[in-house]
C-alpha positions as CSV (number, residue, x, y, z in Angstrom):
1,X,-64.6,-217.7,-25.5
2,X,-65.7,-215.4,-22.7
3,X,-63.1,-213.6,-23.6
4,X,-63.5,-212.9,-27.5
5,X,-67.0,-211.8,-26.5
6,X,-66.1,-209.5,-23.6
7,X,-63.3,-208.0,-26.4
8,X,-66.0,-207.6,-29.1
9,X,-69.0,-206.1,-27.0
10,X,-66.0,-203.3,-25.9
11,X,-64.9,-202.6,-29.2
12,X,-68.2,-202.1,-30.5
13,X,-69.1,-199.9,-27.1
14,X,-65.8,-198.0,-27.8
15,X,-66.7,-197.2,-31.6
16,X,-70.7,-196.8,-30.5
17,X,-70.1,-193.5,-29.7
18,X,-67.9,-192.4,-32.8
19,X,-70.5,-193.0,-35.0
20,X,-69.0,-196.2,-36.4
21,X,-71.9,-198.7,-35.3
22,X,-72.2,-200.5,-38.5
23,X,-70.0,-202.5,-40.9
24,X,-70.3,-205.0,-43.5
25,X,-67.4,-207.8,-43.9
26,X,-67.6,-209.8,-47.2
27,X,-66.3,-213.4,-46.6
28,X,-66.0,-216.4,-49.3
29,X,-69.7,-217.7,-49.9
30,X,-71.0,-214.4,-46.7
31,X,-71.8,-211.4,-46.0
32,X,-72.1,-210.3,-42.8
33,X,-74.0,-206.6,-41.6
34,X,-72.9,-206.1,-38.0
35,X,-74.6,-203.6,-35.4
36,X,-73.3,-202.9,-31.8
37,X,-76.3,-205.6,-31.1
38,X,-74.8,-208.5,-33.2
39,X,-74.3,-209.4,-36.7
40,X,-76.4,-210.8,-39.2
41,X,-74.5,-213.4,-42.3
42,X,-75.7,-214.2,-45.3
43,X,-74.0,-217.8,-46.6
44,X,-74.6,-218.8,-50.2
45,X,-75.9,-222.4,-50.5
46,X,-73.6,-224.5,-52.3
47,X,-70.3,-223.5,-51.5
48,X,-67.6,-223.3,-48.8
49,X,-69.2,-220.4,-47.0
50,X,-67.7,-218.8,-44.0
51,X,-67.6,-215.7,-42.2
52,X,-65.0,-214.4,-39.0
53,X,-67.3,-211.9,-36.9
54,X,-66.8,-210.8,-33.8
55,X,-63.6,-212.8,-33.1
56,X,-65.5,-216.3,-34.2
57,X,-65.3,-218.0,-37.4
58,X,-68.8,-219.2,-38.3
59,X,-69.1,-221.5,-41.3
60,X,-72.2,-222.9,-43.1
61,X,-71.9,-226.9,-42.7
62,X,-75.2,-228.3,-43.9
63,X,-79.2,-227.9,-44.4
64,X,-81.4,-230.6,-43.4
65,X,-84.7,-230.2,-43.7
66,X,-85.4,-227.4,-40.7
67,X,-82.3,-228.5,-39.4
68,X,-79.2,-226.1,-39.9
69,X,-75.5,-227.2,-38.9
70,X,-72.9,-224.2,-38.4
71,X,-69.5,-224.4,-37.8
72,X,-68.3,-221.9,-34.8
73,X,-65.1,-221.7,-33.6
74,X,-64.8,-225.3,-35.1
75,X,-67.6,-227.0,-33.0
76,X,-70.9,-227.9,-35.1
77,X,-74.0,-226.6,-33.6
78,X,-77.4,-227.7,-34.9
79,X,-80.1,-224.8,-35.0
80,X,-83.5,-225.1,-35.9
81,X,-84.7,-222.4,-38.2
82,X,-86.9,-220.1,-36.2
83,X,-85.1,-220.6,-33.0
84,X,-81.9,-219.6,-31.1
85,X,-79.1,-221.9,-29.9
86,X,-76.2,-220.8,-27.7
87,X,-72.7,-221.1,-28.4
88,X,-68.9,-219.4,-27.9
89,X,-71.2,-217.0,-25.6
90,X,-73.5,-216.1,-28.4
91,X,-77.3,-216.5,-29.0
92,X,-77.2,-217.9,-32.7
93,X,-80.4,-218.0,-34.5
94,X,-81.7,-219.2,-38.2
95,X,-84.1,-217.0,-39.8
96,X,-83.9,-217.6,-43.2
97,X,-83.3,-220.4,-45.3
98,X,-83.8,-221.0,-49.1
99,X,-82.1,-222.7,-52.1
100,X,-79.8,-220.1,-52.1
101,X,-79.0,-218.9,-48.8
102,X,-79.2,-219.0,-45.0
103,X,-79.3,-216.1,-42.9
104,X,-77.9,-216.5,-39.7
105,X,-78.1,-213.7,-36.5
106,X,-75.2,-213.8,-33.9
107,X,-76.5,-211.8,-30.9
108,X,-73.8,-210.2,-28.5
109,X,-76.2,-209.8,-25.9
110,X,-76.0,-205.7,-25.8
111,X,-79.5,-203.9,-26.3
112,X,-79.7,-201.1,-28.1
113,X,-82.7,-198.6,-27.3
């Protein structure tokens, strides 16, 4: 898990000077926009929504009230809406939940100034 984070951060650090600091990735039921400091994933609710970002697979498992269950590298992580949890060396926050989508922020720990 630490190795994946180090590889992801190294790739972003190498690409940043080249101007390749952002990318958008579409997955099954999801769209992810990544920058040096992390990725924002928008999951579509009601479908089998998954994304692969920063070397880790993330999946929307369920939403129950203000709790969102995400599968992160095959392990379930409960994240209350508006709060942050750590998993696989990343900071994971659920920033928005609607009837149609769930927005998740995965931070790398790199700060951009």
